[in-house]
C-alpha positions in Angstrom: -7.3 11.9 -17.7 -6.0 9.5 -15.1 -6.6 10.5 -11.5 -3.3 10.0 -9.7 -3.4 11.6 -6.3 -5.6 13.2 -3.8 -5.8 13.2 0.0 -6.0 15.7 2.8 -6.1 13.4 5.8 -5.6 16.0 8.5 -8.7 16.9 10.6 -11.7 16.1 8.5 -10.3 12.8 7.1 -10.3 11.1 10.4 -9.5 11.4 14.1 -6.9 8.7 14.8 -3.8 10.6 13.9 -2.5 11.4 17.4 -1.4 7.8 17.5 0.9 6.2 20.1 4.1 4.6 18.8 3.6 1.1 20.1 2.6 -2.3 18.9 -1.2 -1.8 19.3 -3.1 -2.2 16.0 -3.7 1.1 14.2 -6.9 1.2 12.3 -7.5 2.9 9.0 -9.0 6.4 9.2 -12.8 5.8 9.0 -13.6 8.9 6.9 -11.6 7.6 4.0 -13.6 4.4 3.9 -17.2 4.0 2.7 -19.7 4.3 5.5 -21.8 1.2 5.9 -25.3 1.7 4.5 -26.9 0.8 7.8 -25.2 3.7 9.6 -24.6 6.1 6.7 -25.2 9.7 7.5 -26.9 12.1 5.1 -24.3 13.4 2.7 -25.2 17.0 3.6 -24.3 16.5 7.2 -21.0 14.9 6.4 -20.0 17.7 4.1 -21.2 20.4 6.5 -19.2 18.9 9.4 -16.1 18.6 7.2 -16.5 22.3 6.2 -16.9 23.4 9.8 -13.9 21.4 11.0 -11.6 22.5 8.3 -12.4 26.0 6.9 -11.0 27.8 9.9 -7.8 25.8 10.2 -6.9 24.7 6.7 -9.0 26.6 4.2 -10.9 25.7 1.1 -8.2 23.7 -0.6 -7.9 21.3 2.3 -11.6 20.7 2.4 -11.5 19.9 -1.3 -8.7 17.4 -0.7 -10.8 15.7 1.9 -13.7 15.4 -0.5 -11.3 14.1 -3.1 -10.2 11.2 -0.9 -13.7 10.1 -0.2 -14.7 10.2 -3.9 -11.5 8.3 -4.9 -12.2 5.4 -2.6 -15.9 5.3 -3.4 -15.1 5.2 -7.1 -12.6 2.4 -6.7 -14.9 0.3 -4.6 -18.0 0.7 -6.9 -16.6 0.7 -10.4 -14.1 -1.5 -12.2 -10.5 -0.4 -12.7 -9.2 -1.0 -16.1 -5.6 -1.4 -17.4 -5.7 2.3 -18.5 -7.1 3.4 -15.1 -9.8 5.5 -16.7 -13.0 4.0 -15.4 -12.7 6.1 -12.2 -13.1 9.8 -12.8 -14.2 12.8 -10.8 -17.9 13.4 -11.1 -17.4 17.0 -12.3 -14.1 16.8 -14.2 -14.9 20.0 -16.2 -15.6 22.1 -13.1 -13.1 24.1 -11.1 -13.7 21.7 -8.2 -12.6 18.8 -10.3 -9.5 20.7 -11.5 -8.5 21.5 -7.9 -8.7 17.9 -6.8 -6.5 16.4 -9.4 -3.3 15.8 -7.4 -1.9 16.5 -3.9 1.5 17.6 -5.3 0.3 19.5 -8.3 1.4 22.9 -7.0 4.4 21.9 -4.8 6.0 19.2 -6.9 4.0 18.7 -10.2 6.4 16.2 -11.7 6.5 13.9 -8.7 4.6 11.0 -10.2 6.7 11.0 -13.4 10.0 11.2 -11.5 9.0 8.1 -9.5 7.9 6.2 -12.6 11.1 7.1 -14.5 13.4 5.8 -11.8 11.4 2.6 -11.4 11.4 1.9 -15.2 15.2 2.4 -15.3 15.6 0.0 -12.3 13.3 -2.6 -13.8 15.3 -2.7 -17.0 18.3 -4.0 -15.1 16.4 -5.9 -12.4 13.1 -7.4 -13.4 12.4 -8.3 -9.7 12.2 -4.7 -8.6 8.4 -4.2 -9.1 7.5 -7.1 -6.8 10.1 -6.0 -4.3 8.8 -2.4 -4.2 5.2 -3.4 -3.6 6.3 -5.6 -0.7 7.9 -2.5 0.9 4.5 -0.8 1.0 2.9 -3.9 2.7 5.6 -4.2 5.3 5.6 -0.5 6.0 1.8 -0.1 6.5 1.5 -3.2 8.7 4.0 -1.7 11.2 3.3 1.7 12.7 1.0 2.5 9.8 2.2 3.9 6.4 4.9 6.1 7.7 8.1 4.9 6.0 9.5 3.5 9.2 10.7 0.3 7.3 13.3 2.5 5.5 15.1 3.7 8.6 18.6 2.3 9.1 19.9 1.2 12.5 21.0 4.2 14.6 21.1 3.1 18.2 20.0 3.9 20.7 17.3 6.1 19.0 16.5 3.9 16.0 16.3 0.1 16.0 15.8 -0.8 12.4 12.9 -2.9 11.2 15.0 -4.2 8.4 16.5 -7.0 10.6 13.3 -8.7 11.7 12.8 -12.2 10.2 10.2 -11.0 7.7 12.7 -8.5 6.2 16.3 -9.6 6.8 17.9 -11.0 3.7 14.5 -10.6 2.0 13.4 -7.0 1.8 15.3 -5.5 -1.1 15.3 -2.5 -3.4 16.2 0.1 -0.8 18.7 1.7 -3.2 15.9 2.3 -5.7 14.0 4.2 -3.0 17.2 6.2 -2.4 17.4 7.0 -6.1 13.8 8.1 -6.2 14.2 10.3 -3.1 17.4 11.9 -4.5 15.7 12.7 -7.8 12.7 14.2 -6.0 14.9 16.2 -3.7 16.7 17.7 -6.7 13.4 18.6 -8.3 11.5 19.8 -5.3 13.4 19.7 -2.0 11.6 18.8 1.2 8.2 18.2 -0.4 7.5 14.5 -1.1 7.6 12.1 1.9 9.3 8.7 1.8 5.9 7.2 2.9 4.3 8.6 -0.2 7.2 7.4 -2.3 6.4 3.8 -1.2 2.7 4.3 -2.0 3.4 5.6 -5.5 6.1 3.0 -6.1 3.6 0.2 -5.3 1.0 1.5 -7.8 3.5 2.2 -10.5 5.2 -1.2 -10.0 1.9 -3.0 -10.5 0.9 -0.9 -13.5 4.2 -1.5 -15.2 3.8 -5.2 -14.7 0.5 -5.4 -16.4 -1.8 -4.9 -13.4 -4.4 -2.3 -12.5 -3.9 1.4 -11.8 -5.6 3.3 -9.0 -5.7 6.8 -7.5 -3.0 6.9 -4.9 -4.1 8.9 -1.8 -1.2 11.2 -0.8 -0.2 13.5 2.0 1.5 11.1 4.4 4.4 12.3 6.4 7.4 10.3 7.6 7.7 8.7 11.1 10.6 9.4 13.3 10.5 6.1 15.2 10.4 2.4 14.4 8.5 -0.5 15.9 10.4 -3.7 15.9 7.9 -5.5 18.2 5.2 -4.9 15.6 7.5 -5.8 12.7 8.1 -9.1 14.3 4.4 -9.8 14.0 4.1 -9.3 10.3 2.1 -11.9 8.4 4.3 -15.0 8.1 4.5 -17.7 5.3 3.7 -20.2 8.0 0.7 -18.5 9.6 -2.6 -20.6 9.6 -5.7 -18.9 8.1 -7.2 -17.8 11.4 -4.0 -16.0 12.4 -3.8 -14.3 9.0 -7.4 -13.2 9.2 -6.8 -11.8 12.7 -3.7 -9.9 11.6 -5.6 -8.3 8.7 -8.7 -7.5 10.9 -6.4 -5.6 13.3 -6.0 -3.1 10.5 -9.7 -3.1 9.4 -8.9 -5.3 6.4 -11.5 -8.0 5.8 -11.4 -11.4 4.0 -11.8 -9.8 0.6 -8.8 -7.5 1.3 -6.8 -10.5 2.5 -7.4 -12.6 -0.6 -6.9 -9.6 -2.9 -3.7 -8.4 -1.3 -2.2 -11.9 -1.2 -2.7 -11.7 -4.9 0.5 -9.6 -5.1 2.3 -13.0 -4.9 1.4 -13.3 -8.6 4.8 -12.0 -9.5 8.3 -12.0 -8.0 10.5 -14.7 -6.4 10.8 -16.4 -3.0 13.6 -18.2 -1.2 13.1 -21.9 -1.3 13.3 -22.2 2.5 9.9 -20.4 2.7 8.1 -22.6 0.2 5.7 -25.5 0.9 8.1 -27.9 -0.8 11.1 -26.5 0.9 14.5 -26.6 -0.8 15.6 -29.6 -2.9 18.5 -31.7 -1.7 21.7 -29.7 -1.9 20.0 -26.4 -2.6 21.0 -23.4 -0.4 18.2 -22.0 1.7 18.3 -18.7 -0.2 17.8 -20.3 -3.7 15.2 -18.2 -5.5 12.1 -19.7 -7.0 9.3 -18.0 -9.0 6.1 -17.5 -7.1 4.2 -18.1 -10.4 6.0 -20.4 -12.8 3.7 -19.5 -15.7 4.0 -15.7 -15.7 6.6 -14.8 -13.0 7.1 -11.1 -14.2 3.4 -10.3 -14.9 0.8 -9.1 -12.5 -2.3 -11.2 -13.4 -4.8 -13.5 -11.8 -2.9 -16.8 -12.6 -1.9 -16.9 -8.9 -5.4 -17.9 -8.0 -5.4 -20.7 -10.6 -2.3 -22.0 -9.0 -4.2 -22.1 -5.7 -7.1 -24.1 -7.2 -4.6 -26.7 -8.5 -2.7 -26.9 -5.2 0.4 -25.3 -6.6 0.8 -22.3 -4.4 4.5 -21.8 -3.4 3.7 -20.4 0.0 1.6 -22.2 2.7 -0.1 -19.1 3.8 -1.5 -18.7 0.2 -2.8 -22.2 0.0 -4.6 -22.0 3.3 -7.0 -19.6 1.8 -8.5 -22.7 0.2 -7.5 -25.5 2.6 -7.8 -23.8 6.0 -10.5 -25.1 8.4 -12.6 -21.9 7.9 -11.7 -21.3 4.3 -14.9 -22.8 2.7 -17.1 -20.2 4.4 -14.7 -17.3 4.2 -11.8 -17.0 1.8 -12.3 -19.9 -0.7 -15.3 -18.4 -2.5 -13.2 -15.2 -3.1 -10.3 -17.3 -4.5 -12.7 -18.9 -6.9 -14.1 -15.6 -8.0 -10.8 -14.0 -8.7 -9.5 -17.1 -10.5 -12.4 -16.9 -13.0 -12.5 -13.1 -13.3 -9.3 -11.1 -13.6 -11.2 -7.8 -13.8 -12.9 -8.6 -10.5 -9.5 -9.3 -9.0 -8.0 -6.1 -10.4 -10.9 -4.0 -9.1 -10.7 -5.4 -5.6 -6.9 -5.3 -5.5 -6.9 -1.6 -6.3 -9.6 -0.9 -3.7 -7.7 -2.9 -1.0 -4.4 -1.1 -1.8 -6.1 2.2 -1.2 -7.6 0.9 2.0 -4.3 -0.5 3.2 -2.5 2.7 2.2 -4.7 4.6 4.6 -3.6 2.7 7.8 -2.8 5.4 10.4 -1.0 8.0 8.2 0.9 10.8 9.8 -0.3 14.2 8.5 -0.4 17.9 9.3 2.4 18.7 11.7 3.0 15.1 12.8 6.2 13.4 11.7 8.4 15.1 9.1 9.4 15.0 5.4 12.8 13.2 5.6 15.6 14.5 3.4 17.1 11.0 3.4 14.7 8.0 3.7 17.2 6.1 5.8 17.6 8.7 8.6 15.4 11.1 10.5 16.2 14.7 9.8 17.7 15.4 13.3 20.4 12.9 12.6 21.6 14.6 9.5 21.9 13.3 6.0 
């Protein structure tokens, strides 16, 4: 059985959740990431501490969710992820513990995953670009304020200055109406339960899977932010960033060179405006003329993107710099070569990096809210 969801960030899953709403980098919660071997604590002490911190406030089920999140990430990082998503499984699937950890929304909104998948499949039938557009939402959301759905908020001055109008998003970020459709369907099925931030995380995984890529266990339990951060949105990775700047932007969120190379692999499908390409627009072409990021398989999530880099055919300069940048030979270039020659390796690392990125400063517990309309905070009506 495919593991879809598990989380439980509040309390035992980390301590960085009383976060300020400013442009300072927000790191991923450490407890959801594997502890380095050199500093790893005995498993018994980790579990004992988690039980102590959570039993009194949140009870047994919450502790099980915390344990689930650790197991999910550990599994993804240590074992390959297949097209069917079945290589990662709970260590005791037959036990009551395994049954209780299967999904964050099992009790409150058991059909959530299927609702999201159905809406995306319908949208994809009429707009093949939608999967690539939806995964981009998740990137641009998590890299600003953490994964809190702030990207989806419309302009509502003076309280809300939208992130949609920054250079990285304006006339580029698309598919908001699909998120609206998903939210409307979920509100009809289970009102006030599934956050917009979790919708973005689920939509990213489903979009990749529907396009031929890997599946992974999506950590859930995020809540929605009530503010935006335009200053941080203006510092999103740019197609014109040199390698050292890209590496710094990723390191600010505890993402290393493997994460950088793997996550850039999302450029294996979708389209880009010619004004952002290395070749720029041909004579007479409007700046917004669309070109395939991968000419060979533009609608398929595969590893051909890395082959394009090896042949100098990357559409975007900040993709090619992973081979040509001054520090590339000792950092990113070996990873590009690995992924170009081994799609399974790419899929495994992409899935693990998506879990890691999706854990950037989530709002949980009583922080934030569950928006009724992804475009507006609840106090503004819907």
